[in-house]
N, C-alpha and C positions, 0 to 999 in steps of 0.2 A: 295649927300647922307647924311642922318641925322646922327648926332653925337651920338655914344653910348659909355658908360663908358668902358674902356678896362678892368676894374676890376669887371664888372658886373657878375651876375650868369651865363649869357649866354656866353659872350665872354671869360671869364677866367675859371670859375668853371666847367660849363657844358663841354666845349670844352676840358679842361684838363682831366676830368673824362673819356670822350669818347675816347680821344686819348690814355689814359693809358690802358683802356679796349681792344682797338683794337691793339695798337702797342706792349704792353707789355704782356697782358694776352691772346691775340689771338682771341678776339671776332670779330664778324662782327659788323658794326656800320652804322646806318642810321639816317639822320636828316629829320624829317617828316613834321614839320610845314610848310604849304603852298607848300610843295614839294611832299606830298604823293598823289599818284593816287590810285583810288579804283577799285574793281572788281577782278576777279580770276587772272588776269594777272597784277594787280596793284603792287605798291611798296611792300606792306606787304600782299596782298591777301585778305584785308578786304573789305566787301561790304559797310560798312559805319562806322561812328565813334562810334556807340553803341557797336560794336564787340570789345571784349578785348582779345579773344583767336585767334591766327593766325592760322586758320584752315588748311591752305595750308601746313604750316610747320608741324602741328600736324599730319595730315593725312600721310605725307611723312615719318615721323618718325615711326608711327604705322605700316605702310607697311614694312619698313626696319627692324624693330625689331621683327616682328611677321609674319615671312614668311609663316608659316604653317596655318595661319588663313585665311579664305575666306573673300571676300569683304564685305559680310553682317556683319560679326563680326567686321571688321574695321569700318563700318558705325555706328554700335551700340556703339563702344568705342568713336567715335567722338561725337555722340549725347550725351552720358552720360557726357563727359568732358566739354561740352558747354551748358548743360542744367541748367536753373535757375528757381528756385521754389519761387515764390513771398511769399509763406507762411513760408518760412524758413529764418533764420537770416544769416548775414554775417558769423558769427562763425560757424554756422552749415554747411553752404556751404563749408567753408574753411577746416573744419575737414574731411568732406567727400572726397573733392578733394585731400587733402593731402594723405589720404589713397590710393586713386587710383594712385596717382603719385608714391608713395613709393612701393606699393605691386602689382600694375597693375589694369586694369579696368576689372571687371567681365563681361564676355560676354557669350552668349549661341548661339550655331550654330549646324548645322547637318553636319556630315562628308560625304564622298563620297558615303557611303552606306546608308545614310539617318538616321543614328543613332544620337540621341541627344548628344551633348557634351557641356562641360563648360570649360572655360579657363580664364586666366588672361592676358589681353593684356598689354604688356609693353609699357609704355609711354616714359620712359628715360632709357638708358643703363647706369646703375651705375657702371658696371665693366669696361667699355671702354669709356672714355670721347670722344674719336674721332668719336664715332657713334652718336653724338648729335650735333645739331646746336645751337650755343650761339649767340644771337643777342641783341645788345644794341640799343634802339630807343630813340632819343632825341626829346623833344617837341611833344609828342604824344597827338593828340586831342581826347577827350573822351566826350561822351554824355550819360546823365542819362538814365537808362533802365526803371525805374519806372516813372521818371519825365523827359521826353525828353527836357524840357525847360532848364535844367541845362547842361552847357558845361564847361569843364575844360581842361587845357593843362598840362600834366605831364612832369616834367623836363626830367627824364630819367627812362625808364622801361627796365628791363633785362628779355628777353625771352629765355627759353630753350625748344627747339622743339615746338615753338609756344605758350608756357604757360608763362604768365606774373608772374615769380616767385619772382622778386625783384623790388620794387618800391622805387626810389631814389628821395627825395626832396632836392633841392639845393638852397642855398641862396648866396648872394654876400659875398665876402671874409670878409668884415667888418661888416656883420650882425650876430646877435646872432642866433645860430642854432635852439633854441627853438621856434623861430617864425615860423620855417618851420613845426614844429609839431602842435603848437597851431593854427596857422593861415591857414595852408594848409592841412595837412594830416587828421586832425580831421574833416575838412569839407568834403574832398574827400570821407572818409570812411562812411559818412552818407548814408544809403541805398537809400535815396531819391535824392541823388546827383549822385555820380558815384561809389557807394559802390561795384557794381559788378565787378569793376576792380581789387578788392582785394580777390575775391573768391578763386583764385588759388595761392595767395601770400604766399611765404615762410617767408620773413621778410622784414622790412622797413629799409631804411637808410636816415638819415638826415645829411647834411654837408654844410659847407661854403667853402670847398676846403682846409681848414686847420683842424679844428675840425670835428669830425664825430661820430655819435652814431647810434646804430641799436636797433630794438625792434620788437615785434610782433603786430598783429592787436588788441590784447587785452591789450597791455602794456600802462600804464600811463607814462607820461614823466619821473617820478622818476625811472622807470624800463627800460628806454632806456639805453643801456650799451655802454661802449667804447671797442674797440678792439685795445689792445695796443701792443701785441707781437705775433710773429708767431713761437717762440721757447720759451719754459718755462724758459730758462736761460736768455733770453733777459731782460734788465732792464725795457723796455717798454716806449712808448711815445704815446701821443694822437695825431694821425696823420692820415689823410684821406687815404694817400697812404698805410700805414700799414693795415688799414681796408680793402681797396680794394684787396690788395695782400692776405690777410688772409681769406676773405670771398668770393671773386669773382674770384679767380683763379679757373679754371674749375673743377679740382679734389676736391678742398676744398669746392666749392659750392655744388657739388653733395654729398659730405660727410655730409655736414650740413643738406641738404634736406632729405637724406636717414636716418641718424643716430642721429640727434641732434634736433629733434623737438618733442614735446609731448603736449598732450591736458589733462590738469589736472582737474578732477572733484572731487577731494577728499574733497574739501571744500563744505559744503552743499549749494545747490542753486546757485553755481557759477562754471563755467568752464573757465579756462584761457589757452591761448596758451603759451607754454614755448619754447623759442629758447635758446639753451645752451649759456652760457656766455663764453668768451674767455678762461678763466682758466679751465672750465669744458671740452671744446673741446680738449685743449692740454693735460690735465691730463688723460682723458678717452683714448685718442689715444695712450698715453704712456702705459697705462695698457693693452690695446688690443695688442700692440706690445710685451708686456711681455708674454701674452698668446701665441702669435705666436712663441716666442722663446722657450716656454715650449713645444710646439708641435714638434719643431725641436729636442729638447733634448729627447723627448719620442721616436723618431725614432732612435736617436743615442744610446740611452740606453733602449732597450726593457726590458720587465718585468724581464727576467732572469739576466739582467746585471744592474738593478737599485741599488743594494746594493753590497758592497764588504765585504768579510769575512776575518778576521784575528784573532790573539789571542796574548795575552801578558802573560808572566810568572810572577813568583815571587809574588804570593799573600801574603797579610799580615796574620800572624798567631796569634791566640789568645794569645800565650805564649809571644808575643812581647810586650804585654801591662800589666801593673800592676795597681791595684786599690789602691787609697790612702785612701779609706774610711774604709776598714776592714783589709784585709790581702792580701798576694800575690794571684794572680789568679791561678786557677788550670793550670798546664802546661802539662796536658796529651793529648793536641791536640784535645779536643772535638770539638771546633769550627773549628780548622784547617781541620778536616776531612769533615766538612760541606762546607768549602770553595772550590770553583772550582779549578781544577788542573791548569787551565789557565783561563784568563778573556777574554770575547768576545770583539772584536773591529769591530762590524758591523756598517758600515756607508754608506751613500748614495754615489753613484758613482760620482755624480757631485753636487757641493754645491747648484746649483739653481733648482735642481729637486724638484718640489712641492712648490716652493717659487715664488710667483708673485710679492711680494713687499708690501710696505706700502704706501697707498694713503692718504697723509696728506693734507686735505683742511680745513681751519679754520672753527670754528662754524659759521653758518649763511650763508655759501657760497654755499649751495645747494648740500650737499653730497648725499642725498637721490635721487635727480634727477641724479646725476653722476653715482650712482649705476644702475639706470634704463637705462641710456644711454649706460653704459658699458655692461651690460648683453645682451641688445637687439643687440648691434652691434656685439658682439661675436657670437650670434645665427645667425645673418644674413650673416656675412662676413667669418666666419670660417666653414670649413667642420666638420660634426659630429653632434651628438645630445647631447649637453652639458646639464648637470643638475647643477643648481645653488642652493646651500644651504645657505640661508641668515640667519646668526646667530647673535644673540645679547645676552646680559646677563640680560635683564629686560623686563618684559611684556609690559610696556608702549612703549619702543623703538621698540619692535617687532610689536606692533599694529600700531605704527606710520609709519613704513616702509611698512607694509602690506597695510595700507590704501593708501599710496602714490603710490605703484605699481598698486594697483587696480584702483585708481582714474585715473591713466595715461593710463589704458588699457594694461599695460604690462602683467598683469595676470587677470584671471577671478576669482574673490573672491569665486564664487560658486563651482569652480573646483580646485583651488590651495590649497594644504593642509598645515595646520599648525599643527605640531606634538604636541599632548596633553600629550604624555607620552613617556618614553623611549622605551617601547614596540612598540608603533605606529610608532615612528621614525625609528626603525629597519625595520618595514614592508615597510614604504615608501621609504627608501633608497634602498630596494631591488627591488623596481618597477622603472618604467621609467617616472619620472615627470620632467618637464622643470624647475620648481621652488619648493622648499620646505623651509618653514619658521620655524625656531625652536629657542630654547633657549639652551645655552651651558649646562644648568642643565638637559636637556633631555638625554644627554649622561651619564646617571647615572647607567648604567648596565655594569658590567665587560664584556669585549670582549675577546673571545678566538682568538688569533692571527691566528689560523688555520681556523677560521670561521668568517671572517669579514662580516659586513653588505653588503658591495659591493666592488669588486675589480676593478670596472671601473676606468679608468684613465682620463675620460672626466667629472669628478665632480669637480666643482670649489666652495670652501667654501669661502664665503665673510663674514668676521667678523667685525661687526660694533663696534667702540670703541675698537680696537684690543688689546690695552694694558691691558684691564680689563678681557679678556676672555680666556687667553691661559696658565694659570698656573694651576696646580693641576690635580686631578685624572680625572675630566671630559674631560679636553683637551687631556689627554693621552688616555682615552677610545675612543675619537673621532678619534685620529690617528690610533688606532688599528682597529676601525670600517671602516675607509676609508683610507687604506694604500697607495693608489695611487692617492689620491685627490691632487689638488693644492690649495694653500691658499693665499688669498689677504686680507690684513688688511686695513680697512678704519678707520681714526681717525680724530677728529676735533682738536686735540692738537698734538704737536710734540713728538718725542720719547725723554723722559727725561733721565737723566743720569743713572737712574736705570733700564732703559728698554732694557737692553741687550737681555733679553729673547724674547721680541717682535721681535727684529731684526733677532734672530736666527730662529725664527718660520717663518716669512714672507719674510725675506730678507731686503734690504735697501729700501730707499725711491724710489718709482716708479714715484711719482708726489708730488710736494710740493706747497702749496699756503698759506702763513702765513697771520696773521691778518692785518699786516701793509700793505701788498700788496693788500689785499682784500678791505681795506678802500680806499687806493689810487685809486683802480679801480672802486670804487663805488658799489661794491658788498654788502658791509655793511656800516653802518654809523660809524663815529669816536666815540671813547669812551672818556669821560671826567671823571677825578678822583677828588673826594672831600673828605677830611678827616675831620670828625666831632666827637663830643663826648668829655667829660671831662677827665681831668687827674684823677688818682686815688691815694690813699694812704693807708697804712696799719696802723691801729690804734694800739697803745701799750696796749693790752688787756691780757697780759700774755698768748699769744696764744699757745705757746708750752706746757705750764703746763696744760692748760685747755684741749688740745687735748689728751695729754698723760694720764691725769686722766680719761677721758671718756673711752679710749681704755683699760686701766688697769681694770677698773670697769666692763668692758663688758665680761671679761673672754673668749676671743676669742681663738678658736683652731687655729692650724697652717694654715689650708686652709683659715679660715676667715681673719687671719692676712695678708696672701698673697694677698687675694682679696682686702683688704683694702689698702694694700700697692700699689696695682695697680691703685686704684681710687683716692687716696689722693695725695696732693703735685703737682697738675697739675693746668692749668689755668681755669679749669671748674668753681671752686668756685669763682674765681675773676670775670669771665665773667657773671656769673648768680647772683652776689650779688644784693639784692633787691634795694638798693639805686642807684646803677648804672643803672639797668634796668628801673627804674622809670624815671630817667633823660633822658634816651635814648627814652623812649616812648613819653615823652613830646616833645623832639626835633624832633622826627620823625613826629608827628602830625603837628608841626609848619612848618617843611620843606616840607612835602608832600602836605599840604594844599596850600602852597605858589606856588607849581608847578601844580595847579589844572587843568590848560589848557594843560599840556605837554603830558599826556597819562597815562598809567597804571603803578602801582608800585608793587614791590616785596620786602619783608623783609626777609632775611635769618638768622635764629637763630641757635644756637649751637645744640639743640636737640628738640625732640617732646614736652617734658614738658615745655621748655622755650617758644615754640611757643604758647602754651595755656596761659602761664603766661603773655606773651607780649600782647596777645589779650585782656586779662582782664585789663591790664594797659593802653593800647592805647584807649580803648572804652571811658572811662570817659573823657580823654583828648580831644578826637575827639568831644564829645558832648559839652564840654565846649568851644572849639574852634568854633563850629558851632553857639552857642549862642553869642559869642564874635563878630563874623562876622555880624550876624543879627543886633546886637546893633549898630555896626559901620555903617551899611547901613541906619538904621533909623535916625541916627544923622548926616549923611552926607548931606551937603547942595548942592553939585554939583550933577546934575541930572545924567550925564554920569558916574561919579564915583559911584553913588548910584546904578545904573543899574548893574555895574560890581560886586559890593559887594553882591547884591541880587542874581545874577547868581552864584556867588561862594557859597553863603549859601544854595542855592537849590542843587548845586553839592554835597556839603558835606552831606546834608540830604539824598540824593539819594544814595550816595556811599555805597556799601556793602563791608565790611572787613571780610575776612574769613581765616581760616587756612586750609592747605592741607598737611596732613601727612598720612603715611601708617598706617594700622590697626595692632594692636598687641594684643595678649591675655592678659587679666587682666588690660587693659588700663583704664577702668572705675575706678577701685580701685587705680591704680597708679596715675592718674591725680587728683583724689579726695584728695590725701595726700597733694597736692600742691595747693588746693583750686580752682581747674579747673573742671567744668562739661564738660566732652568731648561728652556727648550724643548728644546734639543738633548740635554740629559741625559734628559729625560723620553721623548724619542723612542728613545734608546738603551735605556732601561729597558723600554720596551714592545716594541721590535722585536728587541732582541738583536744578535748578530753574524752576518755572512754568512760561512760557511765553505764555499767552493766553491759548489755550487748549493743547499746547505742553509743553514738558519738555526739558530743556536745561542742559546738564551736566556742572559740575563746569569747566571742561577743555574748552568746547566750549563757555561757557559764558565769561571766561576770555580772550579768543581769539577774541571775537566779540568786536570791538572798542566801539560800542554804548551801550553795556550792562553795568549797573551800578556796576557790580562786578569789582571794580577797584583796590583793594588792597588785596594782598594775602600774608600770612605769612607761610613760608616753612622752612624745615631744610635740606631735601634731595630730595624729589620729585620735579619734574619740573625744576631741575637744569641741566639736560641733556636731549636731544632729545625732547625738548619742545619749539616750535617756536611761539612767540607772537609778531607780528610786531609792535603792538602799545605799548609794554612795553618800557617805556622810562627811568625809574629810578629803579636801583637795590641798595637796602640798605643791607649792609653785616655786620653782627655781629656774625661771626663764623670763627674760624681759619681754613684756607684752604691753600693748597699748590698744585703746579704742575698742573697735569691734572684737578683736581677738581676745582681749582681756575680759571683756564682759561675757563673751560666749564661754570662756573657760571657767570663770568663777560660778557661772550658772549651772555647771555640772552638778553642783552640791545642793541645789535649791528644790529638788523634786520632793514631793510629798511621799512619805512612807510611814506605815504604822509604827508608832514608838519613836519616830524621828522628829525632834523638836526644832532642830536647826542644822544648817550645814556649816562646817568649820573651814575657813580658808587660812591655811598656814603659809606664811610668806617668808621664804628664805632669801628672796632676791631684792627686797627693798622696793616693792612696787607701789608703795603708798602714794607717791606723787602721781604716778600714772592712774591709779585707782581713783583718786580725787578728780582728776581731769575727766575720766570716763564717766564717773557718777554725775558730774556736772551736766553732761549732755542730757541726762534724763530730766534734770531740773530745767535746763534751758528749753528743752523741747515743749514744756508746757506753755511757753509764751506764744507758740505758733498756733494760729487757728487751724483746727482740723478741717475736715471736709474733703470730699472726693475729688478725684481727677486732679486737675492742676491747681485746685484751691489751696490757699494757705501756705505759709512758710517759704514762699519763693524768695530767693536771694535777688538782689538787684542785678539784672543782667544787662550788659552793654547792648545797644541796638544791633540787630543782625548786620547792618551795613558796616559797623565798626569791627565786628568779629570777622566778617568776610575779608575786609580790607587788611586786618591784622594777620590772618592766615596767609593771604596772598603775599604780603610783605615778607613774612618769615620764609615761605617757600622760595620766592624769587631770590632773597638774600642768600639762602643756603645753596641754591643752584648756581648763583653768581660766584660764590666762594669756590665751589667745585670747578667751575669754568676757569677761574684764575689759577687753579692748580693743574689745569690741562685736561679736565674731564667734563665733557658736555652731557649733563644729566638728561637732556631732551632725548638722547639716543635710546634711553631705557623705555620711553613711552612706546607701548605696543610691542616691545621686544619679548621674545618667548625662548624657551628651551636653552640649548647650549649658548645661543647668542646672548641671552640675558645673563646667564651665569658668568660668561666671559667679560661682559661689560661691568658686572658687579665687582669682579676681581680687579679690573682696571680702576674702578672707582676707589677701592680700598688702597690700592698701590699709590694712587694720586694723593689720597688723604694722608698717607704715611710719609709725605715728603719731608715734614718736620714735626717735632712734638707740638709746636704751636699750631700748625695747620690742622693736626688731628684733633687737638682739644677745642680749637675754634669750631671745627665741624660738629663735634659732639654737643657743644653748647647751643649752636644754632639749630641742630636737628631736634633737640629737646624742646626748644621753643616752638618748632613746628608741630611736635606731638601735642604740646599743651594747648596750642591754639586750635588745633584740629579737634581736640576733645570738646572744646567750647562750642563746637558746631555739630556735635555728634547726633543730635535729634533733628537737625535741620536738613531739608532736602538739598539745600545748597552745597552740602558737603560732598556730594557725589562728583561734582565738577573738579574737585581737588584730590579725590581719593587716590588715583594712580600715582600722581606725583608724590603725595605723602608716603604711599606704600614703598615707592622706590627709594626714597631717602631713609625710611625705616629699615629697609633690607640692607642698605649700606651700613647703617648704624649697628644693626644686629651682627653683621659679619665682623665688624670691629670688635664688638663685645665678645663674640665667639673666639676670635683670635686671641684676645687677652685672657679669657677665662679657660681656654684650652691649654694655655701655657703652663707647663708643669712646674710647680713650685713646692711640691709636696715634701721633698727632702729638706730644703732650707726652712720651710714653714714648721716642720716637726722639730727641727733644731732650735728655731726661735721660740716656739712654744715652750720648750723645755727650760730655756733661759728665763722667759717671763714667769713661768710657773714656779721656778726656783725662787724668784724674787717675791712672789705673793705669799704672805704668811698670815695665818689666822692668829689674831692677837688673844691674849689671855683675857678672860672676862673682866671688864672694868667695874667700877662701882655701880654703874647704872644697869649692869646685866643681871638684874634680879629675876625672879620667876616671871616668866612671860605672862603678859596681861592680854585679855581678849576684849574686843570692841564690837558691839552690836551695830552692824551697818544700817539697820533700820532706824537707829536713833539719829542718823545724820540728818541735819536740817536742810532739806532740799532748797528752801528759800535762801538759806545762807550761801549755798553753792551758786545759786543763780546770781546773787549779788556779787559774789567773788569773781565769777567767770564771765559774766555777761559783757563786761567791757572788753575782754580778750577775744571773745568768740562771736562778735557781731558779724552778720553776713556782709562781706565787702562787695562793692560793685566790682564786677569783672571788667577791669579796665586794662588797657594795653600799655605796658611800660615801653619807654623808648628803646627800640631794639638795639641800636648801636651802643648806647650806655650800658645796657644789660650785658651784652656780650663782652664788652671790654672789662666790666667789673668782675664777671665770673671767670674770665680768662686769667685776669691777674691773680685771682685766688688759686686757680689750678696750677699755674706756672710756678707758684712758690712751693708747691708740694713736691717733696722728694723723699723717698723712703729711707735714704741714707742720711738725710740731714734732719729728720724729724726728732724732736726731743721726746723720746719714748718714756724716760723716767718721769718727766712732767705730765705727759699724757696719761700714763697709768696711775700716777698719783692723784690726778684730778678725777679719774674714774672711781678709784678707791674712796676718795674723800666723799664723792657724791653718794656712793654705795653706803658709806658709814653714816652719813646724815640720815638716810632712810632707816638705819638700824638703831639710832639713838633713842633710848627709852623716853627721854624728856621731849625730844622732837615729836615722837609718835603720840605721846599722851597729850601734848599741847595741840597737835593737829586735830585730834579727835575731840578734844575739849572745845576747840573753836568751831568745828563742824557741827557739834551738837547744841551749840548755844549761839543763837542769832545775834542777840543784842550785845553780848559781852565783848565781841571783837569788832563792832562797828567803830570806825574811827570818827573823829569829831565831825568831819564834813558829812559823812554818811548819816550820822545821827541827826544833824541839823537839817539835812535834805529831807529826811524821813519826817521830822517834826513839821517842816514847812509844807509837806505834801508835794515835794518836787523831786525830780531826779537830780543827780549831782551836776549833770550838764545844764539843766534848767536853772539850778541854784547859781551856777557861775554867771549866767546872764542876769539873774535877778540881782546878784550882788553888785553887778556893774551899774544897774539901772536904779536901784533904790536910793532914797535920800532920807535924811533925818527928819523927824517930826511928821511922818506920814500918819494919817488916821488908819484905823484897822481896815475900813473899806478901801482906802487908796492902796494899802499894802496888798490886799487881795487883787486889786486891779493890775498892779505891777506884776504880781505872780502870774496872773493869766496872760498878761503881755509877754512875759518871758517864755512861757510855754509855746504860745502861738508863734512868736518870732523864731524860736529855735526850730520849730517844725517847718516853717517856711524856708528858712535858710537851708536845712538839710534836704528839703525837697528840691530846691534849686541846684544845690551843689551835686546832687546825684546825677544830674544831667550834664555837668560841666567838668570834664576830666582835666586835671592839671590847670585849674582856673587861676592859680596864683602866678602862673608864668606869662599870662597874657593881659595886656593893659585893658583891652576891651572887656574881658570877663571880670577883671577886678573892678572896673567902673560899674559894671552891671550889678555886682554883688553889693558894692558900697551904696549904690542908689537904692537897691532893694531894701537894705537895712534902714536907710534914712526914711523912706516912705513908710515902712512898717512902724518904726519908732514914733514918727509924727502922728500916725493914725491911732496907735494903741495907747500911748501914755496920756493921761488926763491933763487938761490945761484949765484951771490950776490943778496941782501945784507946780507943774513943769512948764516953763515958758519955752519960746522958740530957741533961744540960745542954749538953754540946758539940753533940750532934745537934740540939737545939732551936736553938742559935745558928747552926749551919751551914745549917739549913733556912731560917732568916731571911735569911741572906746570899744563898742561892740564889734565894729568892723575890725579893729586891730586884734582883738581877741580871737575872732574867727580866722583872720589871716594867719596869725601865729600858730594856732592849733592845726590848721590845714597844712602849713608848711612843715610841721613836725609829724605829719602822718595821721593827724586827728581831725575829724570834721565837726565844725561847730561846737568844739569842746567835747565831742563825743567820739569814742574810738571808732575808726572807720573799719 
């Protein structure tokens, strides 16, 4: 017998795969090469090697699954499933057959009475895997259908009911698996070779027995993905066995075939087959499970039991408040008469009712596809006629998702409605549509709770970028309009520390997929950070005196001074200083032209005007650079180098640079003040580019890799919901934080052929903000996932406390207005001119003095804050009108201030500040810019660094009087004429320069990339002891010398338990240090715990009593300084 390598693809890899499929996953298995017999009774029932469908198995399955169909209908189904049309492509065949496999084969027949009938013949039983035959065939011989001279032998083909759904190409364990794609699969799929073998294919797998990847028939190698985990909580590993278990277990394979394949034709002239990635399958299935839990809750809590009703007494009286602005308030109980006798406590019967969770998958990981997979699976697998309301907050996002759903065949764009107005939205929601696309702004009409748009409980609202759409009146109207709907929030960024509201609306995370995991899995490319730009200085130009002089000579009224105070003293003047912008423009041209072969570029500026100014500054530098490159080419003696320079010069000449900003009224005049002609830019933005006889929009041109529109300058547009695979460099010169920052940098993380990474160039010194934003991804891992209201809930004050707090704030604010001579109760029920007149009276009353106005603004903001804390509670509706009336007064004050014209003086002041800001000459540390791979950041380190700062706090109510007086004192000190502007701008510049310092940047990234090197002594000791720092503090208080190892372990466990009990109790006792009774309760709790937890011996009663006192003092001191139990609150 001839020798064969025991590690070959046949002896090791094929055999291992087949044995796993058969022995572990329950497949039948056949080795066909030189062993297959042909004919109806042959091994597979094939007539010859040209056949790729096992018709014997197919017919048997059709008969079994369609008992009511006559033989002719079965024959027709077999014929349609095996028919090959030489005029159609592989993709066209595949798309049609996939539809037949998923939805059934359309057949016509006559019933027993001769009447014509139509039906769908089921090919696969997706509900019961045991009704299907799963067969794995090794070494299957295939012959070309179009060119019979081509013969190939497939390593492993997986058949379900005779259909070749999975094609597995295997290489030896020591071979690179890409060879299987480049050298084999690409050849096999050629229509002139054995392309017909892939007409029924669901997906392809390439493996060497260790590594494995999968893709579709249209996937390039860059889009072949790994399957790393079969549970979202798994860390994941690239392993062929994990892929087999996750994709070819019978139930999982049928789930993939039925629910996780799309054909996307949303990109002009191109259709691609999309097989869901690992994270999409796991995430969507978790979201579907959340809907299933919701269905169970709906049965447990039917309509009449969905809310519970109660009431609380002791409403605040107006006479409880005094005004510090004029005199004592009236105490005749005017407001008290208007206050309810008791306050409603209406709340949902179960916290998860209506809450499906937050679906956080990082930007670029395919959220739109996940939405489509989710909605279609719910419609197919769950009973009922669900309606999905797809909601965004921007037209471009709405259009993008609508195009994706239409391109994937999920909706028919000709029939699926997009609400163009609030009135139309109301009509559509009253009808029975599977999908409705809308903007949150369309919920712009007041909704009578007695007449909602729809009371159906099978409406699911999917909110894209959920954190942006759920505050304010529109969101409240939506909930009134759809009282029984369920809400699922999609977001590309995690819930940041101020996103408590988002969690209360949607629930906790139902699925999470952060940017680090996305990059590790190959769903996105890695991001590299580079800090560029000069340091700045503030010239000594008598800045304060010059600014004060201009303000004094301008004779500004109070509103104008307030407006100016709002605009001055910020980093805007520093960032937009001409000297700085000019240097950035030159550096941008040098850097961008050096990366001319990398892809497209985007420059993000602080605002629209600066976009125009930067275009004007960049253009001459670009032209000069082009001439410089041409000259270098002409003088270059080396032919190869000269060719490269000539190609670069042509690239620069062809490159189109353009701005993309939204239109605003009066923009021509506004831009002209800054020397920018916006008209030609606006014409380009509206008309796009002429390509032959066709017109290409700006968006489509930038998305087309070959189009010369290669550089775009933006400030807000295209930073979210805008995918450009060829965008390789993002230049940022705009302060951004949290969601906005993470969404922006993710523009560069899309996968594209030949693109190894996305480069983030920082001109603005955003390192501090970037670290804080990235920390959210790390901190998010601490929260348990799970659907609906599960996981990650912040400690929320009881509803009684929140209702009382809101009522207190409203009554106090109304009392303040009453003291100023305006009775806010007159606004209740007022309409039309009567209401507008009353609002004008209210504004005039508030303007009695500067203090009265600022006091009202502080109090009103407290009302808004406390109102939001109840946004998802039914109880909120009892306070809605009074809240809205106060909000209307507040907005009219803002409008009066913001409409005050300070353009002239502001322009003059900008010039003064701009003149003072100077870019410094490069220092010793301004060497060649260094890049940092963001994927190297240790997320565990970020968790350690930020966890203490970003713990979820209990939402408690600060004493309203103290809060108002503290904030008022700060506001009253502000005066635009007295502000030390030189100090203010010097601080801004110093902060800016710190973020530009090379040593600081390198040190920051070094610390982030190395967990242990920057742990301080206490952190290291806590880690060594297996304790948190907070537990270590308690342990240090309670330990004593000469303890045995076992006794030390007992004290450690006691420390953990004691801290947990203290935190548990303190969470329920707000401001406990101010009350003797609660202090005594806490002291007694600690004594009891210490006496029960510490062993005796070695601790006697006196020692325990003393230690309990030490622990109590520690807890008291920490709580008094804003820390709970030694733990940041």
